[in-house]
C-alpha positions as CSV (number, residue, x, y, z in Angstrom):
1,M,69.5,119.7,134.8
2,K,72.8,120.6,136.4
3,F,75.1,123.3,134.9
4,I,78.9,123.2,134.7
5,P,80.3,125.7,137.1
6,L,81.6,128.9,135.5
7,R,85.2,128.4,136.6
8,I,85.3,125.0,134.9
9,F,83.9,126.5,131.8
10,A,86.4,129.3,131.9
11,A,89.3,126.9,132.3
12,A,88.0,124.8,129.4
13,S,87.7,127.9,127.2
14,A,91.3,128.9,128.0
15,A,92.4,125.4,127.1
16,V,90.7,125.7,123.7
17,A,92.4,129.1,123.2
18,L,95.8,127.5,124.0
19,G,95.0,124.8,121.5
20,G,95.5,127.3,118.7
21,C,99.1,127.9,119.7
22,A,100.6,124.8,118.0
23,I,104.2,124.2,118.5
24,V,106.6,124.9,115.6
25,M,108.8,122.0,114.6
26,P,111.8,122.0,112.2
27,P,111.1,120.6,108.7
28,S,110.4,116.9,108.8
29,R,111.6,116.6,105.2
30,V,114.8,118.2,104.1
31,D,116.4,118.6,100.7
32,A,119.3,116.3,99.8
33,S,119.8,117.1,96.1
34,A,121.3,114.4,94.0
35,A,122.8,114.6,90.5
36,L,120.3,114.9,87.6
37,Q,121.8,111.9,85.9
38,W,124.4,109.2,86.5
39,Q,128.0,110.1,85.4
40,A,128.9,106.4,84.9
41,P,127.6,104.6,81.8
42,L,124.5,102.6,82.5
43,P,124.5,98.8,81.7
44,H,122.5,97.7,78.7
45,Q,122.1,94.0,79.7
46,G,118.8,92.8,80.9
47,A,115.4,94.4,81.3
48,V,114.3,93.2,84.7
49,G,111.7,95.6,86.0
50,A,111.0,94.4,89.5
51,M,114.0,93.5,91.7
52,A,111.7,91.9,94.3
53,Q,111.8,88.7,92.2
54,W,115.3,89.1,90.9
55,W,116.8,86.0,92.5
56,Q,114.1,83.8,91.0
57,Q,114.7,85.3,87.6
58,Q,118.3,84.0,87.7
59,G,117.0,80.5,87.0
60,D,119.0,78.9,89.8
61,P,116.7,77.2,92.3
62,L,119.6,76.3,94.6
63,L,120.6,80.0,94.9
64,V,117.1,80.9,95.9
65,E,117.0,78.1,98.4
66,L,120.3,79.2,99.9
67,I,119.1,82.8,100.3
68,D,115.9,81.7,102.0
69,A,117.8,79.5,104.4
70,A,120.3,82.2,105.2
71,Q,117.6,84.8,105.8
72,G,115.8,82.4,108.1
73,V,118.8,81.9,110.4
74,S,120.5,85.3,110.1
75,P,120.9,87.0,113.5
76,T,121.0,90.3,111.7
77,V,117.6,89.7,110.2
78,A,116.2,88.5,113.5
79,Q,117.5,91.6,115.3
80,A,115.9,93.8,112.6
81,L,112.6,92.0,113.0
82,A,112.7,92.4,116.8
83,R,113.3,96.2,116.3
84,V,110.2,96.2,114.0
85,E,108.1,94.6,116.7
86,S,109.4,97.0,119.3
87,A,108.7,100.0,117.1
88,R,105.2,98.7,116.5
89,A,104.5,98.5,120.2
90,Q,105.9,102.0,120.8
91,R,103.7,103.3,118.0
92,T,100.6,101.7,119.6
93,T,101.6,103.3,123.0
94,A,102.1,106.7,121.4
95,T,98.8,106.6,119.5
96,A,96.9,105.5,122.7
97,A,98.0,108.8,124.4
98,L,95.7,110.7,122.0
99,L,92.6,108.9,123.2
100,P,90.9,108.8,126.6
101,R,91.8,106.1,129.0
102,V,88.9,104.1,130.6
103,D,89.3,101.7,133.5
104,A,86.7,99.6,135.1
105,S,86.6,98.4,138.7
106,V,84.4,95.8,140.5
107,S,84.6,95.1,144.2
108,A,82.6,93.2,146.8
109,S,83.0,93.0,150.6
110,R,81.1,91.6,153.6
111,G,81.5,92.5,157.2
112,V,80.6,94.9,160.1
113,S,81.5,98.5,159.3
114,Q,80.3,100.0,162.6
115,P,79.6,98.6,166.1
116,E,76.1,97.3,166.7
117,V,75.4,97.3,163.0
118,P,74.4,94.0,161.4
119,V,76.6,92.2,159.0
120,G,76.3,93.7,155.5
121,T,77.4,93.1,151.9
122,T,78.7,95.9,149.8
123,Q,79.0,95.6,146.0
124,S,80.2,98.3,143.7
125,L,80.9,98.8,140.0
126,G,82.6,101.8,138.5
127,L,84.2,103.3,135.4
128,Q,87.0,105.9,135.6
129,A,88.1,107.9,132.5
130,S,91.0,110.3,132.1
131,W,92.1,112.3,129.0
132,E,95.0,114.6,128.4
133,L,93.8,117.3,125.9
134,D,96.6,117.7,123.3
135,L,96.6,121.5,123.5
136,V,99.7,122.2,121.5
137,G,100.2,118.9,119.6
138,A,102.7,117.3,122.0
139,N,101.1,113.9,121.9
140,R,100.5,114.1,118.1
141,A,104.2,114.9,117.7
142,V,105.1,111.8,119.7
143,S,102.6,109.7,117.6
144,R,104.1,110.9,114.3
145,A,107.6,110.2,115.6
146,A,106.6,106.6,116.6
147,D,105.0,106.0,113.2
148,A,108.1,107.3,111.3
149,Q,110.3,105.1,113.6
150,F,108.2,102.1,112.8
151,Q,108.5,102.6,109.0
152,G,112.2,103.2,109.4
153,T,112.6,99.9,111.2
154,Q,110.7,98.1,108.4
155,A,113.1,99.6,105.9
156,Q,116.1,98.4,108.0
157,W,114.6,94.9,108.1
158,H,114.4,94.9,104.4
159,D,118.0,96.2,104.2
160,A,119.2,93.4,106.5
161,R,117.6,90.8,104.2
162,V,119.1,92.4,101.1
163,S,122.5,92.3,102.8
164,V,122.2,88.6,103.7
165,A,121.0,87.8,100.2
166,A,123.9,89.7,98.6
167,E,126.4,88.0,100.8
168,V,125.1,84.5,100.1
169,A,125.0,85.2,96.3
170,S,128.5,86.6,96.3
171,T,129.8,83.5,98.2
172,Y,127.8,81.2,95.9
173,Y,129.2,82.7,92.7
174,G,132.6,82.7,94.2
175,Y,132.3,79.0,94.8
176,A,131.0,78.4,91.3
177,T,134.1,80.2,89.9
178,C,136.3,78.3,92.3
179,T,135.1,75.0,91.0
180,Q,135.8,76.1,87.5
181,L,139.3,77.2,88.4
182,L,139.8,73.9,90.3
183,A,138.9,72.0,87.1
184,L,141.5,74.1,85.2
185,A,144.1,73.5,87.8
186,R,143.5,69.8,87.8
187,Q,143.6,69.7,84.1
188,D,146.9,71.6,84.1
189,A,148.4,69.4,86.8
190,A,147.5,66.3,84.8
191,S,149.1,67.8,81.7
192,R,152.3,68.7,83.6
193,Q,152.4,65.2,85.1
194,E,152.1,63.6,81.7
195,T,154.9,65.8,80.4
196,A,157.1,64.9,83.4
197,R,156.5,61.2,82.8
198,L,157.4,61.4,79.1
199,T,160.4,63.6,79.8
200,E,161.6,61.1,82.5
201,L,161.4,58.3,79.9
202,N,163.4,60.4,77.4
203,A,166.0,61.2,80.1
204,K,166.4,57.5,81.0
205,A,166.8,56.7,77.3
206,G,169.4,59.4,76.9
207,F,167.3,61.6,74.6
208,A,167.0,64.4,77.3
209,A,169.3,65.9,79.8
210,P,168.7,65.1,83.5
211,S,168.2,68.8,84.1
212,V,165.2,68.8,81.7
213,A,163.7,65.9,83.6
214,A,164.2,67.8,86.9
215,L,162.4,70.8,85.4
216,A,159.5,68.7,84.3
217,R,159.2,67.1,87.8
218,A,159.3,70.5,89.4
219,S,156.6,71.8,87.0
220,A,154.4,68.7,87.8
221,A,154.8,69.3,91.5
222,D,154.0,73.0,91.1
223,G,150.8,72.1,89.1
224,S,149.8,69.6,91.8
225,S,150.4,72.3,94.5
226,R,148.2,74.8,92.7
227,A,145.3,72.2,92.4
228,T,145.6,71.5,96.1
229,Q,145.6,75.2,97.0
230,Q,142.5,75.8,94.8
231,Q,140.7,72.9,96.4
232,A,141.3,74.5,99.8
233,V,139.8,77.8,98.5
234,C,136.7,76.0,97.4
235,D,136.4,74.2,100.7
236,V,136.5,77.5,102.5
237,D,133.7,78.8,100.4
238,V,131.6,75.7,101.3
239,K,132.3,76.4,105.0
240,A,131.1,80.0,104.5
241,L,127.9,78.8,103.0
242,V,127.4,76.3,105.8
243,A,127.7,79.1,108.3
244,L,125.4,81.4,106.4
245,T,122.6,78.9,105.8
246,G,122.9,76.7,108.8
247,W,122.7,73.6,106.6
248,A,124.6,70.4,107.3
249,E,127.8,70.3,105.2
250,P,127.1,66.9,103.6
251,D,123.7,68.1,102.5
252,L,125.1,71.3,101.1
253,R,127.9,69.5,99.2
254,R,125.4,67.1,97.7
255,K,123.2,70.0,96.5
256,L,126.2,71.9,95.2
257,A,127.4,68.8,93.3
258,A,124.0,68.6,91.5
259,A,123.8,72.3,90.7
260,P,124.8,73.7,87.2
261,L,127.7,75.8,88.5
262,D,129.4,76.0,85.1
263,A,126.5,78.1,83.9
264,A,126.3,80.4,86.9
265,R,126.0,83.8,85.2
266,V,123.9,86.7,86.5
267,V,121.0,88.1,84.5
268,G,121.2,91.8,84.6
269,M,118.6,94.5,85.4
270,S,117.6,97.8,84.1
271,V,118.7,101.0,86.0
272,A,116.7,104.2,86.2
273,S,118.6,107.0,84.5
274,V,117.4,109.5,87.2
275,P,119.3,109.1,90.5
276,A,116.4,110.4,92.5
277,Q,114.3,107.4,91.4
278,T,117.0,105.0,92.6
279,L,117.5,106.8,95.9
280,A,113.8,106.6,96.7
281,Q,114.2,102.7,96.7
282,R,117.2,102.6,99.0
283,P,116.0,101.3,102.4
284,D,118.9,102.9,104.3
285,V,118.1,106.3,102.7
286,F,114.4,105.8,103.5
287,A,115.3,104.9,107.1
288,A,117.6,108.0,107.5
289,E,114.8,110.2,106.1
290,R,112.5,108.8,108.7
291,D,115.1,109.5,111.4
292,V,114.8,113.1,110.4
293,M,111.1,113.0,110.9
294,V,111.6,111.4,114.3
295,A,114.1,114.0,115.3
296,S,111.8,116.8,114.2
297,A,108.9,115.4,116.2
298,Q,111.2,115.1,119.2
299,V,112.0,118.7,119.0
300,G,108.3,119.5,118.9
301,S,107.7,117.2,121.9
302,A,110.5,119.0,123.9
303,K,109.0,122.4,123.0
304,A,105.6,121.2,124.1
305,Q,106.8,120.6,127.6
306,R,107.2,124.3,128.1
307,Y,103.5,124.9,127.5
308,P,100.5,124.3,129.8
309,R,99.0,120.8,130.0
310,L,95.3,120.1,130.5
311,T,93.8,116.9,131.8
312,L,90.2,115.9,132.3
313,S,88.9,113.1,134.5
314,G,85.5,111.6,135.3
315,S,83.9,108.6,136.8
316,V,80.6,106.8,137.0
317,G,79.7,104.2,139.7
318,A,77.0,102.1,141.2
319,M,77.0,100.6,144.7
320,R,74.6,98.2,146.3
321,Y,74.5,97.6,150.1
322,S,72.4,94.7,151.6
323,S,71.9,93.8,155.2
324,M,69.2,92.1,157.1
325,G,67.2,91.5,153.9
326,R,67.2,95.2,153.0
327,E,69.1,96.6,150.0
328,T,70.3,100.2,149.4
329,H,71.4,101.4,145.9
330,V,73.7,104.4,145.5
331,D,74.7,105.8,142.0
332,T,77.6,108.2,141.8
333,W,79.2,110.3,139.0
334,S,81.8,113.0,138.8
335,F,83.1,115.3,136.1
336,G,86.6,116.5,136.8
337,P,88.9,117.5,138.0
338,L,89.8,119.6,134.9
339,A,93.4,120.2,135.8
340,L,95.6,122.8,134.1
341,T,99.4,122.4,134.7
342,L,101.5,125.5,134.1
343,P,105.3,125.1,134.0
344,L,106.8,127.9,136.0
345,F,110.4,127.1,137.1
346,D,112.7,124.2,136.3
347,A,116.2,125.9,136.3
348,G,116.4,125.7,132.5
349,Q,115.8,122.0,132.2
350,R,113.1,122.2,129.5
351,K,115.0,124.8,127.6
352,A,118.1,122.5,127.6
353,N,116.0,119.6,126.4
354,V,114.9,121.7,123.4
355,A,118.5,122.6,122.6
356,S,119.5,118.9,122.9
357,T,116.7,117.7,120.6
358,Q,117.5,120.5,118.2
359,A,121.2,119.3,118.0
360,A,120.0,115.8,117.5
361,Y,117.8,117.0,114.7
362,E,120.7,118.7,112.9
363,Q,122.8,115.6,113.3
364,S,120.0,113.4,111.7
365,V,119.8,115.8,108.8
366,S,123.6,115.6,108.3
367,V,123.4,111.8,108.4
368,Y,120.6,111.7,105.9
369,R,122.4,113.8,103.4
370,S,125.5,111.7,103.9
371,K,123.5,108.6,103.2
372,V,122.3,110.1,100.0
373,R,125.8,110.9,98.9
374,Q,127.0,107.5,99.9
375,A,124.2,105.8,97.9
376,V,125.1,107.8,94.8
377,R,128.7,106.8,95.3
378,E,127.9,103.1,95.6
379,V,125.8,103.0,92.5
380,E,128.3,105.0,90.5
381,E,131.2,102.7,91.6
382,V,129.3,99.6,90.7
383,L,128.3,101.0,87.3
384,V,132.0,101.7,86.6
385,Q,132.9,98.2,87.6
386,L,130.2,96.7,85.3
387,H,131.3,98.9,82.4
388,S,134.9,97.7,83.0
389,T,134.0,94.0,83.0
390,D,132.0,94.4,79.8
391,A,134.8,96.3,78.1
392,R,137.4,93.7,79.2
393,A,135.3,90.6,78.3
394,V,136.1,90.6,74.6
395,D,139.9,91.1,75.2
396,A,139.9,88.4,77.8
397,A,138.2,86.0,75.4
398,V,140.7,86.8,72.6
399,A,143.6,86.4,74.9
400,S,142.4,83.1,76.3
401,A,141.8,81.7,72.8
402,G,145.2,82.9,71.5
403,Y,147.2,81.5,74.4
404,A,145.2,78.2,74.2
405,E,146.1,77.9,70.5
406,S,149.8,78.8,71.3
407,L,149.9,76.1,73.9
408,A,148.5,73.5,71.6
409,A,151.0,74.4,68.9
410,T,153.9,74.4,71.4
411,Q,152.8,71.0,72.7
412,A,152.9,69.6,69.2
413,R,156.3,71.1,68.5
414,Y,157.6,69.8,71.8
415,G,156.3,66.3,70.9
416,H,158.4,66.4,67.7
417,G,161.4,67.8,69.5
418,L,161.1,71.2,67.9
419,A,160.5,73.1,71.1
420,S,162.1,73.1,74.5
421,L,160.5,72.3,77.8
422,V,161.0,75.9,78.9
423,E,159.0,77.1,75.9
424,L,156.3,74.6,76.7
425,E,156.1,75.6,80.3
426,D,155.9,79.3,79.4
427,A,153.1,78.6,76.9
428,R,151.3,76.5,79.5
429,R,151.6,79.2,82.1
430,N,150.3,81.9,79.8
431,A,147.3,79.7,78.7
432,L,146.4,78.9,82.3
433,A,146.7,82.5,83.4
434,A,144.5,83.7,80.5
435,E,141.9,81.1,81.1
436,S,141.8,81.8,84.8
437,A,141.6,85.6,84.2
438,Q,138.6,85.0,81.9
439,R,136.8,82.9,84.6
440,T,137.7,85.5,87.3
441,L,136.3,88.2,85.1
442,V,133.0,86.4,85.0
443,L,133.0,86.3,88.8
444,E,133.8,90.0,88.9
445,R,130.9,90.7,86.7
446,N,128.5,88.5,88.7
447,R,129.5,90.1,91.9
448,A,129.2,93.6,90.4
449,W,125.6,92.8,89.5
450,V,125.0,91.6,93.0
451,S,126.5,94.8,94.4
452,L,124.3,96.8,92.0
453,Y,121.2,94.9,93.2
454,R,122.1,95.9,96.8
455,A,123.1,99.5,95.8
456,L,119.7,99.9,94.1
457,G,117.8,98.8,97.2
458,G,117.0,95.2,96.4
459,G,113.4,95.8,95.4
460,F,112.4,98.0,98.4
461,E,109.1,99.7,97.7
462,P,108.5,102.5,100.3
463,D,105.1,103.3,98.8
464,R,103.8,100.1,100.2
465,L,104.7,100.9,103.7
466,S,101.8,102.2,105.8
467,P,100.8,102.3,109.5
468,D,98.8,99.1,108.9
469,T,101.6,97.2,107.2
470,P,101.8,93.7,108.8
471,A,104.9,92.6,110.6
472,P,107.5,91.2,108.1
473,A,108.2,87.5,108.2
474,T,110.8,85.3,106.5
475,A,108.0,83.5,104.6
476,Q,107.1,86.7,102.7
477,A,108.4,87.4,99.2
478,R,112.2,87.5,99.4
479,P,113.9,90.7,98.2
């Protein structure tokens, strides 16, 4: 039995002693205190518990199909997915540094190695192992940073999909309202055209002044122009959906024509009364928090470069030499070298690296706290918008019904010659404006709910993220 030389044992003992001097890193989790409760009133509509299936719960298959298509072709989602895969590879590399590295080698040669020596064949097989002992936790810090970075990229992928879904939904609801306003504009144009036709007949018969007929024609032309303009707005929305989904425009128009756009109204969701619960489900806040962890680990890694490093190598080999019918076997092994690297002088480079990473850490903390404040602001603003739309809904309905009743009465009076064309046009304009405002208010409400869905994180569940979480794919459950 062979004993390890005393000097190697002493070096290993020193390494073990150094292992107790772990590096001190700044806190990987920092406080970003949020308000204890929301200041804006919470919505009371809906009781949807899980936002992960929120789009399916809207009862609009076309909207779900549009979102799926857009997420499948979105370059933003594709870039986020590529970052996830890159972070996964980096995490694997960082974890591998904690374990020994083993390589195998196989070789064979035939020839004359020395003069007057017969031709011989040499065959060898060997294993080489190397391992850097993580004395002060440098490699562990890099591994933790890589894992936090990986989870952060997963959150960013989810955030990208939520953003695409919200954009598609906002455009879709905008198109639905546009078609409703287009129907109103066409109905109003047809009414103005009929009024102009009747007024023209009365003018020719001498029952109306030419100026009244001219006013009626101008009103009809104005109504037709409004309808044409509204049609253009709807066409622009279709173009936007084509660009988002990658669908052919004829196919998209056919699907939109068959969809129940008149009933496009968002089903609400419940909102946690405690802001901290909401912030925990924001993927951008989660990613910013992971950035703090990454920055903390990078500070530790930079500090570790100022401490000694210990590496251990070893090898095992077997060789067979055959010549002239004779074979010779040689087995070899080695333990070492056990190399201890001591940083002595680098003109302040390692110290500067620590200062640089410390500054980056402070910046990441500031960004994280800013993300928390921004998240609170976004939710508060959307809650105010929702409360405003709900408060105005009753007034808008009363105004629309009142102006519609006034228009009907004015039209009856005008038909009996008891009201002027100016009165009729004024009543028509008020009725159209009130009805349009009511439809626009529904759109404002729908988009506010979509904004709230995005502000609440879109169903992101950070507790389900783990080092073994599979790579996201567009075929998984949509946010």
